[in-house]
C-alpha positions in Angstrom: 58.3 23.3 -121.7 59.7 20.6 -119.5 59.4 20.3 -115.6 62.9 21.8 -115.1 62.0 24.9 -117.4 59.0 25.5 -115.2 61.3 25.3 -112.1 63.8 27.9 -113.7 60.8 30.1 -114.6 59.3 30.1 -110.9 63.0 30.8 -109.3 63.4 33.7 -111.8 60.6 35.8 -109.9 61.5 39.1 -108.3 59.0 38.5 -105.3 58.3 35.1 -103.9 54.9 33.9 -102.5 56.3 33.7 -98.9 58.0 37.4 -99.5 54.7 38.5 -100.7 52.8 37.2 -97.6 55.3 38.6 -95.3 55.4 42.0 -96.9 51.5 42.0 -96.8 51.5 41.4 -93.2 54.2 44.3 -92.7 52.2 46.7 -95.0 48.8 46.1 -93.0 50.8 46.2 -89.5 51.9 49.8 -90.3 48.5 50.9 -91.3 46.8 51.7 -87.9 49.9 53.9 -86.8 49.8 55.9 -90.3 45.9 56.3 -89.8 46.6 57.6 -86.4 49.1 60.1 -87.6 46.7 61.2 -90.3 43.8 61.5 -87.9 45.9 63.8 -86.0 46.1 66.2 -88.9 42.4 66.5 -89.1 41.8 63.7 -91.5 38.7 61.7 -90.3 37.3 58.4 -91.2 35.0 60.0 -93.5 37.9 61.6 -95.4 38.5 60.2 -98.8 42.0 60.8 -99.9 44.2 59.9 -103.0 47.1 57.6 -102.1 50.5 57.5 -103.5 51.6 54.1 -104.2 55.0 52.5 -104.7 56.1 49.3 -106.3 59.3 47.8 -107.1 60.5 45.1 -109.4 63.6 44.0 -111.2 62.5 43.9 -114.9 60.9 46.6 -116.9 58.5 44.4 -118.4 57.0 43.5 -114.8 56.8 47.3 -114.2 54.8 47.7 -117.6 52.6 44.8 -116.8 51.7 46.2 -113.5 51.3 49.8 -115.2 48.8 48.1 -117.5 46.8 46.4 -114.5 46.7 49.8 -112.6 45.3 51.6 -116.1 42.7 49.0 -116.2 41.4 50.3 -112.7 41.7 53.8 -114.0 45.0 54.7 -112.2 47.5 56.8 -114.1 51.1 55.0 -113.1 54.5 56.0 -114.1 57.7 53.9 -114.3 61.2 54.5 -113.9 64.6 53.1 -112.8 64.8 53.4 -108.9 67.4 56.2 -107.9 70.8 54.8 -107.6 70.0 51.6 -109.6 70.4 50.2 -112.9 68.3 46.9 -112.3 65.5 48.1 -110.0 62.2 49.6 -111.6 59.9 51.8 -109.6 56.1 52.3 -110.3 54.4 55.2 -108.7 51.2 57.0 -109.2 47.7 58.0 -107.3 44.8 56.1 -106.5 41.2 57.0 -106.7 40.1 58.6 -103.5 40.0 56.0 -100.8 37.8 56.5 -97.5 40.3 56.6 -94.5 38.7 54.0 -92.4 40.7 51.1 -91.1 38.5 48.6 -93.1 38.7 50.7 -96.4 42.5 51.1 -96.2 43.1 47.6 -95.3 41.1 46.4 -98.2 43.2 48.8 -100.7 46.5 47.7 -99.4 45.5 44.3 -99.6 44.5 44.8 -103.4 47.9 46.6 -104.1 49.8 43.8 -102.5 48.0 40.9 -104.7 48.0 43.1 -107.8 51.8 43.7 -107.2 52.3 40.0 -106.7 50.3 39.1 -109.8 52.6 41.0 -111.8 55.9 40.0 -110.0 56.4 43.5 -108.3 56.4 44.2 -104.6 54.0 46.8 -103.0 56.4 49.0 -100.9 54.0 51.5 -99.1 51.7 54.4 -99.7 51.3 58.0 -98.6 48.0 60.0 -98.4 48.0 63.1 -100.5 46.2 65.5 -97.9 46.7 69.0 -99.6 44.6 67.9 -102.9 
């Protein structure tokens, strides 16, 4: 593999490093408001909730690698084509219970962003499963 092949491989990524960093910043910035809304419903910092995660990517192979990584931490992800798309793949599933403190939630979001980037997928957010 020559130098130009390496450059071509780098440009084929679905998510660039700068997009990943921007996305992580956005995801973390939304967290206090999401937690505040959860607290209004009776969730406390002592609550442990399963979190539904959402990732996007442009290749099924990326989605499958991400699913393998998620399975390695005990999650049970699923993947499919995103609605109204023939080229964008969606990976979803539920986390283990996460303590609903700001620090624990930030850590989980950071971990998901980094894991997604490693497998060339973009972490697109989460929702808490409060009725389970």
